[in-house]
C-alpha positions as CSV (number, residue, x, y, z in Angstrom):
1,M,-8.3,3.2,-3.7
2,D,-7.1,1.0,-6.6
3,L,-10.5,-0.7,-6.6
4,L,-12.3,2.6,-7.0
5,S,-10.0,3.7,-9.9
6,S,-12.1,1.5,-12.3
7,G,-15.3,3.1,-11.2
8,E,-18.0,3.1,-8.6
9,K,-18.3,0.2,-6.2
10,T,-20.7,-0.7,-3.4
11,A,-19.4,-1.6,0.1
12,S,-20.4,-5.2,-0.6
13,E,-18.2,-5.3,-3.7
14,L,-15.3,-3.8,-1.9
15,R,-15.6,-6.2,1.1
16,A,-15.8,-9.2,-1.3
17,V,-12.5,-8.2,-2.9
18,L,-10.7,-7.0,0.2
19,G,-11.8,-9.8,2.4
20,I,-12.4,-7.5,5.4
21,G,-15.3,-7.1,7.7
22,K,-18.1,-4.5,7.5
23,V,-16.9,-2.4,10.4
24,N,-13.3,-2.4,9.2
25,L,-14.3,-1.3,5.7
26,S,-16.7,1.3,7.1
27,Q,-13.9,2.8,9.2
28,H,-11.6,2.9,6.1
29,L,-14.2,4.5,3.9
30,S,-15.0,7.0,6.6
31,L,-11.4,8.1,6.9
32,L,-11.0,8.3,3.1
33,K,-14.2,10.3,2.8
34,Q,-13.1,12.7,5.6
35,A,-9.8,13.2,3.8
36,G,-11.8,14.2,0.6
37,L,-10.3,11.3,-1.3
38,I,-13.6,9.5,-2.0
39,Q,-17.3,10.4,-2.5
40,S,-20.4,8.4,-2.0
41,R,-24.0,8.5,-3.3
42,P,-27.0,6.4,-2.4
43,R,-28.4,3.9,-4.8
44,G,-31.5,2.2,-3.4
45,R,-30.4,0.4,-0.2
46,E,-26.8,0.6,-1.2
47,T,-24.2,3.3,-1.2
48,L,-21.8,3.7,-4.2
49,Y,-18.3,4.9,-3.6
50,R,-16.0,6.6,-6.1
51,L,-12.8,8.5,-6.2
52,A,-13.3,12.2,-5.5
53,I,-10.1,13.0,-7.5
54,P,-9.3,10.4,-10.1
55,E,-5.7,11.7,-10.4
56,V,-5.1,10.3,-6.9
57,T,-4.6,7.0,-8.6
58,D,-1.6,8.3,-10.5
59,A,-0.2,9.8,-7.3
60,C,-0.6,6.5,-5.5
61,H,1.2,4.6,-8.3
62,M,4.0,7.1,-8.2
63,I,4.4,6.8,-4.5
64,R,4.4,2.9,-4.8
65,R,7.2,3.1,-7.4
66,V,9.3,5.4,-5.1
67,L,8.7,3.2,-2.0
68,R,9.5,0.0,-4.0
69,A,12.8,1.6,-5.2
70,R,13.7,2.6,-1.7
71,L,13.0,-0.9,-0.4
72,Q,15.1,-2.4,-3.1
73,E,17.9,0.0,-2.3
74,G,17.6,-0.8,1.4
75,S,17.7,-4.6,0.5
76,R,20.8,-4.1,-1.5
77,L,22.5,-2.2,1.3
78,A,21.6,-4.8,3.8
79,K,23.0,-7.6,1.6
80,A,26.2,-5.6,1.1
81,L,26.5,-5.1,4.9
82,Q,26.0,-8.8,5.5
83,I,28.7,-9.6,3.0
84,T,31.1,-7.1,4.5
85,K,30.5,-8.4,8.0
86,A,31.1,-12.0,6.8
87,E,34.3,-11.0,5.1
88,N,35.5,-9.2,8.2
89,Q,34.7,-12.2,10.3
90,S,36.6,-14.5,7.9
91,R,39.6,-12.2,8.1
92,R,39.5,-12.2,11.9
93,D,39.2,-16.0,11.9
94,I,42.2,-16.3,9.7
95,E,44.2,-13.9,11.8
96,D,43.4,-15.9,14.9
97,L,45.0,-19.0,13.4
């Protein structure tokens, strides 16, 4: 979707950047097209793909920011839990002495 935010692209251009096979890309484009997120038009032997709703790019960026924040919070919680577990283990080890 990000690649299409800068304008129309052919399947060959998308494959070159994404590094995926023709069949894989075709499946992805088909799903995005069925969902109404992209549109296509023929140009000679090629097909050009573009975003159907350019504002989708903004929505994707917002969702990424939210997910990134959630992952960072989860990472902080996991580190805090590890520290707490280590502190508790140290206390038990001292008590065992």
